[in-house]
FIKEGU-819099 format. One record per atom (N, C-alpha, C): residue in one letter; atom name; x, y, z. Coordinates in nm, 3 decimals. Layout:
FIKEGU-819099
{resn: A name: CA px: X py: Y pz: Z}
...
end
This chain:
FIKEGU-819099
{resn: M name: N px: -1.494 py: -1.303 pz: -1.379}
{resn: M name: CA px: -1.492 py: -1.199 pz: -1.478}
{resn: M name: C px: -1.366 py: -1.117 pz: -1.454}
{resn: R name: N px: -1.292 py: -1.088 pz: -1.559}
{resn: R name: CA px: -1.167 py: -1.008 pz: -1.548}
{resn: R name: C px: -1.200 py: -0.864 pz: -1.596}
{resn: V name: N px: -1.172 py: -0.768 pz: -1.514}
{resn: V name: CA px: -1.199 py: -0.631 pz: -1.549}
{resn: V name: C px: -1.081 py: -0.541 pz: -1.494}
{resn: F name: N px: -1.011 py: -0.473 pz: -1.587}
{resn: F name: CA px: -0.901 py: -0.380 pz: -1.550}
{resn: F name: C px: -0.800 py: -0.451 pz: -1.457}
{resn: G name: N px: -0.769 py: -0.572 pz: -1.486}
{resn: G name: CA px: -0.665 py: -0.642 pz: -1.411}
{resn: G name: C px: -0.718 py: -0.700 pz: -1.272}
{resn: L name: N px: -0.848 py: -0.682 pz: -1.247}
{resn: L name: CA px: -0.910 py: -0.742 pz: -1.127}
{resn: L name: C px: -0.998 py: -0.851 pz: -1.161}
{resn: R name: N px: -1.019 py: -0.951 pz: -1.069}
{resn: R name: CA px: -1.109 py: -1.059 pz: -1.091}
{resn: R name: C px: -1.231 py: -1.037 pz: -0.997}
{resn: W name: N px: -1.347 py: -1.029 pz: -1.057}
{resn: W name: CA px: -1.473 py: -1.019 pz: -0.986}
{resn: W name: C px: -1.537 py: -1.154 pz: -0.992}
{resn: S name: N px: -1.577 py: -1.213 pz: -0.877}
{resn: S name: CA px: -1.647 py: -1.342 pz: -0.880}
{resn: S name: C px: -1.759 py: -1.339 pz: -0.779}
{resn: R name: N px: -1.859 py: -1.415 pz: -0.813}
{resn: R name: CA px: -1.979 py: -1.432 pz: -0.726}
{resn: R name: C px: -2.016 py: -1.578 pz: -0.731}
{resn: M name: N px: -2.031 py: -1.636 pz: -0.619}
{resn: M name: CA px: -2.076 py: -1.778 pz: -0.607}
{resn: M name: C px: -2.191 py: -1.782 pz: -0.512}
{resn: G name: N px: -2.289 py: -1.867 pz: -0.538}
{resn: G name: CA px: -2.395 py: -1.893 pz: -0.449}
{resn: G name: C px: -2.524 py: -1.821 pz: -0.496}
{resn: S name: N px: -2.616 py: -1.806 pz: -0.400}
{resn: S name: CA px: -2.752 py: -1.748 pz: -0.439}
{resn: S name: C px: -2.740 py: -1.607 pz: -0.486}
{resn: R name: N px: -2.833 py: -1.568 pz: -0.569}
{resn: R name: CA px: -2.839 py: -1.434 pz: -0.624}
{resn: R name: C px: -2.956 py: -1.356 pz: -0.564}
{resn: G name: N px: -2.937 py: -1.223 pz: -0.569}
{resn: G name: CA px: -3.044 py: -1.140 pz: -0.522}
{resn: G name: C px: -3.082 py: -1.159 pz: -0.382}
{resn: S name: N px: -3.214 py: -1.162 pz: -0.352}
{resn: S name: CA px: -3.258 py: -1.177 pz: -0.213}
{resn: S name: C px: -3.308 py: -1.317 pz: -0.188}
{resn: A name: N px: -3.242 py: -1.418 pz: -0.238}
{resn: A name: CA px: -3.286 py: -1.556 pz: -0.224}
{resn: A name: C px: -3.305 py: -1.601 pz: -0.073}
{resn: P name: N px: -3.219 py: -1.550 pz: 0.017}
{resn: P name: CA px: -3.240 py: -1.587 pz: 0.160}
{resn: P name: C px: -3.375 py: -1.537 pz: 0.211}
{resn: D name: N px: -3.418 py: -1.418 pz: 0.165}
{resn: D name: CA px: -3.544 py: -1.361 pz: 0.208}
{resn: D name: C px: -3.661 py: -1.441 pz: 0.150}
{resn: V name: N px: -3.652 py: -1.488 pz: 0.028}
{resn: V name: CA px: -3.754 py: -1.564 pz: -0.040}
{resn: V name: C px: -3.781 py: -1.691 pz: 0.035}
{resn: F name: N px: -3.684 py: -1.760 pz: 0.085}
{resn: F name: CA px: -3.696 py: -1.886 pz: 0.151}
{resn: F name: C px: -3.705 py: -1.867 pz: 0.305}
{resn: D name: N px: -3.725 py: -1.743 pz: 0.345}
{resn: D name: CA px: -3.743 py: -1.714 pz: 0.490}
{resn: D name: C px: -3.619 py: -1.764 pz: 0.571}
{resn: V name: N px: -3.504 py: -1.753 pz: 0.521}
{resn: V name: CA px: -3.381 py: -1.784 pz: 0.588}
{resn: V name: C px: -3.317 py: -1.649 pz: 0.646}
{resn: K name: N px: -3.289 py: -1.653 pz: 0.772}
{resn: K name: CA px: -3.225 py: -1.534 pz: 0.836}
{resn: K name: C px: -3.080 py: -1.539 pz: 0.801}
{resn: A name: N px: -3.037 py: -1.431 pz: 0.739}
{resn: A name: CA px: -2.893 py: -1.432 pz: 0.690}
{resn: A name: C px: -2.816 py: -1.311 pz: 0.744}
{resn: E name: N px: -2.689 py: -1.329 pz: 0.756}
{resn: E name: CA px: -2.602 py: -1.219 pz: 0.799}
{resn: E name: C px: -2.492 py: -1.202 pz: 0.691}
{resn: T name: N px: -2.441 py: -1.087 pz: 0.675}
{resn: T name: CA px: -2.334 py: -1.066 pz: 0.575}
{resn: T name: C px: -2.220 py: -0.994 pz: 0.648}
{resn: V name: N px: -2.099 py: -1.050 pz: 0.617}
{resn: V name: CA px: -1.972 py: -0.982 pz: 0.666}
{resn: V name: C px: -1.901 py: -0.939 pz: 0.546}
{resn: S name: N px: -1.859 py: -0.804 pz: 0.543}
{resn: S name: CA px: -1.784 py: -0.749 pz: 0.430}
{resn: S name: C px: -1.663 py: -0.687 pz: 0.481}
{resn: R name: N px: -1.559 py: -0.686 pz: 0.398}
{resn: R name: CA px: -1.437 py: -0.626 pz: 0.444}
{resn: R name: C px: -1.358 py: -0.584 pz: 0.321}
{resn: R name: N px: -1.298 py: -0.459 pz: 0.323}
{resn: R name: CA px: -1.215 py: -0.416 pz: 0.221}
{resn: R name: C px: -1.071 py: -0.447 pz: 0.267}
{resn: W name: N px: -0.993 py: -0.510 pz: 0.177}
{resn: W name: CA px: -0.860 py: -0.550 pz: 0.207}
{resn: W name: C px: -0.758 py: -0.476 pz: 0.116}
{resn: G name: N px: -0.728 py: -0.352 pz: 0.151}
{resn: G name: CA px: -0.641 py: -0.274 pz: 0.062}
{resn: G name: C px: -0.724 py: -0.202 pz: -0.042}
{resn: S name: N px: -0.649 py: -0.136 pz: -0.136}
{resn: S name: CA px: -0.714 py: -0.048 pz: -0.234}
{resn: S name: C px: -0.783 py: -0.126 pz: -0.345}
{resn: K name: N px: -0.744 py: -0.259 pz: -0.369}
{resn: K name: CA px: -0.795 py: -0.329 pz: -0.483}
{resn: K name: C px: -0.857 py: -0.461 pz: -0.442}
{resn: S name: N px: -0.899 py: -0.480 pz: -0.322}
{resn: S name: CA px: -0.950 py: -0.606 pz: -0.283}
{resn: S name: C px: -1.069 py: -0.583 pz: -0.184}
{resn: V name: N px: -1.176 py: -0.657 pz: -0.208}
{resn: V name: CA px: -1.294 py: -0.649 pz: -0.123}
{resn: V name: C px: -1.361 py: -0.782 pz: -0.121}
{resn: C name: N px: -1.423 py: -0.826 pz: -0.015}
{resn: C name: CA px: -1.492 py: -0.953 pz: -0.011}
{resn: C name: C px: -1.622 py: -0.934 pz: 0.078}
{resn: S name: N px: -1.725 py: -1.008 pz: 0.035}
{resn: S name: CA px: -1.848 py: -1.010 pz: 0.108}
{resn: S name: C px: -1.903 py: -1.153 pz: 0.115}
{resn: I name: N px: -1.934 py: -1.198 pz: 0.235}
{resn: I name: CA px: -1.984 py: -1.337 pz: 0.254}
{resn: I name: C px: -2.118 py: -1.326 pz: 0.329}
{resn: T name: N px: -2.213 py: -1.393 pz: 0.272}
{resn: T name: CA px: -2.349 py: -1.407 pz: 0.335}
{resn: T name: C px: -2.368 py: -1.544 pz: 0.379}
{resn: H name: N px: -2.411 py: -1.562 pz: 0.510}
{resn: H name: CA px: -2.423 py: -1.696 pz: 0.566}
{resn: H name: C px: -2.558 py: -1.699 pz: 0.648}
{resn: E name: N px: -2.605 py: -1.818 pz: 0.675}
{resn: E name: CA px: -2.726 py: -1.834 pz: 0.758}
{resn: E name: C px: -2.696 py: -1.790 pz: 0.902}
{resn: K name: N px: -2.787 py: -1.716 pz: 0.959}
{resn: K name: CA px: -2.767 py: -1.666 pz: 1.091}
{resn: K name: C px: -2.771 py: -1.784 pz: 1.197}
{resn: S name: N px: -2.853 py: -1.877 pz: 1.170}
{resn: S name: CA px: -2.867 py: -1.991 pz: 1.269}
{resn: S name: C px: -2.755 py: -2.096 pz: 1.260}
{resn: S name: N px: -2.680 py: -2.094 pz: 1.151}
{resn: S name: CA px: -2.568 py: -2.180 pz: 1.136}
{resn: S name: C px: -2.461 py: -2.101 pz: 1.063}
{resn: E name: N px: -2.347 py: -2.160 pz: 1.028}
{resn: E name: CA px: -2.249 py: -2.093 pz: 0.955}
{resn: E name: C px: -2.240 py: -2.131 pz: 0.813}
{resn: R name: N px: -2.354 py: -2.189 pz: 0.758}
{resn: R name: CA px: -2.356 py: -2.234 pz: 0.614}
{resn: R name: C px: -2.357 py: -2.111 pz: 0.527}
{resn: V name: N px: -2.264 py: -2.109 pz: 0.433}
{resn: V name: CA px: -2.248 py: -2.000 pz: 0.342}
{resn: V name: C px: -2.353 py: -2.000 pz: 0.227}
{resn: L name: N px: -2.411 py: -1.893 pz: 0.211}
{resn: L name: CA px: -2.511 py: -1.875 pz: 0.098}
{resn: L name: C px: -2.450 py: -1.806 pz: -0.025}
{resn: R name: N px: -2.360 py: -1.705 pz: -0.003}
{resn: R name: CA px: -2.314 py: -1.635 pz: -0.117}
{resn: R name: C px: -2.171 py: -1.572 pz: -0.081}
{resn: V name: N px: -2.084 py: -1.577 pz: -0.183}
{resn: V name: CA px: -1.953 py: -1.513 pz: -0.165}
{resn: V name: C px: -1.931 py: -1.421 pz: -0.291}
{resn: E name: N px: -1.893 py: -1.294 pz: -0.264}
{resn: E name: CA px: -1.863 py: -1.197 pz: -0.370}
{resn: E name: C px: -1.719 py: -1.152 pz: -0.339}
{resn: S name: N px: -1.640 py: -1.141 pz: -0.445}
{resn: S name: CA px: -1.502 py: -1.106 pz: -0.423}
{resn: S name: C px: -1.441 py: -1.029 pz: -0.542}
{resn: I name: N px: -1.367 py: -0.920 pz: -0.513}
{resn: I name: CA px: -1.289 py: -0.849 pz: -0.611}
{resn: I name: C px: -1.149 py: -0.852 pz: -0.563}
{resn: Q name: N px: -1.059 py: -0.902 pz: -0.643}
{resn: Q name: CA px: -0.917 py: -0.915 pz: -0.614}
{resn: Q name: C px: -0.828 py: -0.887 pz: -0.729}
{resn: P name: N px: -0.703 py: -0.851 pz: -0.710}
{resn: P name: CA px: -0.612 py: -0.852 pz: -0.824}
{resn: P name: C px: -0.612 py: -0.986 pz: -0.891}
{resn: F name: N px: -0.614 py: -0.989 pz: -1.022}
{resn: F name: CA px: -0.635 py: -1.116 pz: -1.098}
{resn: F name: C px: -0.530 py: -1.216 pz: -1.060}
{resn: E name: N px: -0.402 py: -1.177 pz: -1.048}
{resn: E name: CA px: -0.294 py: -1.276 pz: -1.024}
{resn: E name: C px: -0.297 py: -1.338 pz: -0.883}
{resn: S name: N px: -0.368 py: -1.266 pz: -0.788}
{resn: S name: CA px: -0.369 py: -1.321 pz: -0.646}
{resn: S name: C px: -0.504 py: -1.385 pz: -0.619}
{resn: S name: N px: -0.594 py: -1.402 pz: -0.708}
{resn: S name: CA px: -0.725 py: -1.458 pz: -0.682}
{resn: S name: C px: -0.707 py: -1.614 pz: -0.660}
{resn: P name: N px: -0.786 py: -1.662 pz: -0.568}
{resn: P name: CA px: -0.781 py: -1.812 pz: -0.541}
{resn: P name: C px: -0.828 py: -1.888 pz: -0.671}
{resn: A name: N px: -0.770 py: -2.005 pz: -0.694}
{resn: A name: CA px: -0.809 py: -2.080 pz: -0.815}
{resn: A name: C px: -0.953 py: -2.124 pz: -0.813}
{resn: G name: N px: -1.010 py: -2.149 pz: -0.701}
{resn: G name: CA px: -1.148 py: -2.196 pz: -0.695}
{resn: G name: C px: -1.194 py: -2.221 pz: -0.552}
{resn: L name: N px: -1.326 py: -2.224 pz: -0.539}
{resn: L name: CA px: -1.383 py: -2.245 pz: -0.408}
{resn: L name: C px: -1.465 py: -2.374 pz: -0.410}
{resn: P name: N px: -1.488 py: -2.431 pz: -0.297}
{resn: P name: CA px: -1.582 py: -2.557 pz: -0.299}
{resn: P name: C px: -1.720 py: -2.512 pz: -0.341}
{resn: P name: N px: -1.797 py: -2.593 pz: -0.409}
{resn: P name: CA px: -1.931 py: -2.560 pz: -0.446}
{resn: P name: C px: -2.018 py: -2.524 pz: -0.325}
{resn: L name: N px: -2.086 py: -2.411 pz: -0.325}
{resn: L name: CA px: -2.159 py: -2.367 pz: -0.208}
{resn: L name: C px: -2.283 py: -2.451 pz: -0.184}
{resn: D name: N px: -2.335 py: -2.515 pz: -0.292}
{resn: D name: CA px: -2.451 py: -2.596 pz: -0.273}
{resn: D name: C px: -2.430 py: -2.724 pz: -0.195}
{resn: A name: N px: -2.307 py: -2.748 pz: -0.166}
{resn: A name: CA px: -2.275 py: -2.868 pz: -0.086}
{resn: A name: C px: -2.270 py: -2.843 pz: 0.063}
{resn: G name: N px: -2.322 py: -2.731 pz: 0.104}
{resn: G name: CA px: -2.326 py: -2.697 pz: 0.251}
{resn: G name: C px: -2.198 py: -2.642 pz: 0.305}
{resn: V name: N px: -2.118 py: -2.563 pz: 0.231}
{resn: V name: CA px: -1.994 py: -2.507 pz: 0.278}
{resn: V name: C px: -2.018 py: -2.418 pz: 0.392}
{resn: T name: N px: -1.932 py: -2.427 pz: 0.494}
{resn: T name: CA px: -1.948 py: -2.339 pz: 0.609}
{resn: T name: C px: -1.839 py: -2.231 pz: 0.611}
{resn: L name: N px: -1.852 py: -2.133 pz: 0.700}
{resn: L name: CA px: -1.749 py: -2.034 pz: 0.717}
{resn: L name: C px: -1.614 py: -2.100 pz: 0.751}
{resn: E name: N px: -1.623 py: -2.195 pz: 0.836}
{resn: E name: CA px: -1.503 py: -2.269 pz: 0.881}
{resn: E name: C px: -1.429 py: -2.331 pz: 0.767}
{resn: A name: N px: -1.506 py: -2.392 pz: 0.674}
{resn: A name: CA px: -1.450 py: -2.457 pz: 0.556}
{resn: A name: C px: -1.381 py: -2.351 pz: 0.470}
{resn: L name: N px: -1.436 py: -2.231 pz: 0.461}
{resn: L name: CA px: -1.369 py: -2.127 pz: 0.380}
{resn: L name: C px: -1.245 py: -2.078 pz: 0.447}
{resn: V name: N px: -1.246 py: -2.075 pz: 0.581}
{resn: V name: CA px: -1.123 py: -2.031 pz: 0.657}
{resn: V name: C px: -1.013 py: -2.127 pz: 0.627}
{resn: F name: N px: -1.038 py: -2.256 pz: 0.648}
{resn: F name: CA px: -0.929 py: -2.355 pz: 0.640}
{resn: F name: C px: -0.924 py: -2.430 pz: 0.510}
{resn: G name: N px: -1.029 py: -2.426 pz: 0.430}
{resn: G name: CA px: -1.029 py: -2.511 pz: 0.308}
{resn: G name: C px: -0.961 py: -2.448 pz: 0.185}
{resn: L name: N px: -0.907 py: -2.323 pz: 0.198}
{resn: L name: CA px: -0.845 py: -2.263 pz: 0.083}
{resn: L name: C px: -0.692 py: -2.295 pz: 0.084}
{resn: G name: N px: -0.644 py: -2.370 pz: 0.179}
{resn: G name: CA px: -0.507 py: -2.411 pz: 0.187}
{resn: G name: C px: -0.426 py: -2.325 pz: 0.275}
{resn: L name: N px: -0.328 py: -2.379 pz: 0.340}
{resn: L name: CA px: -0.246 py: -2.308 pz: 0.435}
{resn: L name: C px: -0.160 py: -2.195 pz: 0.370}
{resn: S name: N px: -0.125 py: -2.216 pz: 0.249}
{resn: S name: CA px: -0.042 py: -2.112 pz: 0.180}
{resn: S name: C px: -0.125 py: -1.999 pz: 0.122}
{resn: D name: N px: -0.260 py: -2.014 pz: 0.120}
{resn: D name: CA px: -0.341 py: -1.911 pz: 0.062}
{resn: D name: C px: -0.413 py: -1.833 pz: 0.171}
{resn: I name: N px: -0.359 py: -1.716 pz: 0.204}
{resn: I name: CA px: -0.423 py: -1.629 pz: 0.300}
{resn: I name: C px: -0.492 py: -1.516 pz: 0.221}
{resn: S name: N px: -0.597 py: -1.555 pz: 0.165}
{resn: S name: CA px: -0.677 py: -1.470 pz: 0.071}
{resn: S name: C px: -0.770 py: -1.381 pz: 0.145}
{resn: P name: N px: -0.819 py: -1.276 pz: 0.083}
{resn: P name: CA px: -0.928 py: -1.196 pz: 0.146}
{resn: P name: C px: -1.056 py: -1.280 pz: 0.173}
{resn: I name: N px: -1.078 py: -1.379 pz: 0.090}
{resn: I name: CA px: -1.196 py: -1.464 pz: 0.118}
{resn: I name: C px: -1.184 py: -1.545 pz: 0.247}
{resn: S name: N px: -1.067 py: -1.605 pz: 0.271}
{resn: S name: CA px: -1.049 py: -1.681 pz: 0.391}
{resn: S name: C px: -1.044 py: -1.591 pz: 0.517}
{resn: E name: N px: -0.983 py: -1.473 pz: 0.500}
{resn: E name: CA px: -0.979 py: -1.380 pz: 0.614}
{resn: E name: C px: -1.112 py: -1.322 pz: 0.643}
{resn: T name: N px: -1.194 py: -1.290 pz: 0.535}
{resn: T name: CA px: -1.326 py: -1.242 pz: 0.563}
{resn: T name: C px: -1.416 py: -1.349 pz: 0.631}
{resn: A name: N px: -1.394 py: -1.475 pz: 0.589}
{resn: A name: CA px: -1.466 py: -1.590 pz: 0.650}
{resn: A name: C px: -1.427 py: -1.601 pz: 0.797}
{resn: R name: N px: -1.297 py: -1.579 pz: 0.825}
{resn: R name: CA px: -1.254 py: -1.583 pz: 0.970}
{resn: R name: C px: -1.319 py: -1.480 pz: 1.052}
{resn: L name: N px: -1.341 py: -1.353 pz: 0.997}
{resn: L name: CA px: -1.410 py: -1.249 pz: 1.067}
{resn: L name: C px: -1.559 py: -1.294 pz: 1.092}
{resn: G name: N px: -1.622 py: -1.350 pz: 0.990}
{resn: G name: CA px: -1.759 py: -1.392 pz: 1.005}
{resn: G name: C px: -1.773 py: -1.504 pz: 1.106}
{resn: L name: N px: -1.678 py: -1.596 pz: 1.107}
{resn: L name: CA px: -1.689 py: -1.709 pz: 1.199}
{resn: L name: C px: -1.670 py: -1.660 pz: 1.337}
{resn: R name: N px: -1.583 py: -1.567 pz: 1.364}
{resn: R name: CA px: -1.567 py: -1.506 pz: 1.506}
{resn: R name: C px: -1.694 py: -1.439 pz: 1.548}
{resn: E name: N px: -1.761 py: -1.363 pz: 1.464}
{resn: E name: CA px: -1.889 py: -1.294 pz: 1.497}
{resn: E name: C px: -1.996 py: -1.400 pz: 1.523}
{resn: W name: N px: -2.003 py: -1.504 pz: 1.434}
{resn: W name: CA px: -2.104 py: -1.604 pz: 1.454}
{resn: W name: C px: -2.089 py: -1.682 pz: 1.587}
{resn: Q name: N px: -1.960 py: -1.710 pz: 1.625}
{resn: Q name: CA px: -1.936 py: -1.782 pz: 1.743}
{resn: Q name: C px: -1.972 py: -1.696 pz: 1.868}
{resn: R name: N px: -1.965 py: -1.566 pz: 1.859}
{resn: R name: CA px: -1.996 py: -1.475 pz: 1.969}
{resn: R name: C px: -2.150 py: -1.472 pz: 1.987}
{resn: S name: N px: -2.225 py: -1.489 pz: 1.884}
{resn: S name: CA px: -2.375 py: -1.475 pz: 1.894}
{resn: S name: C px: -2.442 py: -1.606 pz: 1.947}
end
């Protein structure tokens, strides 16, 4: 969705779906400047991504993400967006992956 020159996107489960299916989930969120924020929810027992929400300037938004129902991991979001795309989504996934590896 495009709003005031920003792109808001949400992919994956809605609402409290992880709670409904008794999945332990963690969320990593980060604000990247004044016009960019990203939130990624993943399974606590694995790095499988359940939901991604992002607000970014429209012109710098990534063209697309892999379908989350295919078992996308945090690592796939870090490296799967392409070497030239250092987006808030891949950087937020990198933060989540570091935290997941520590636990």
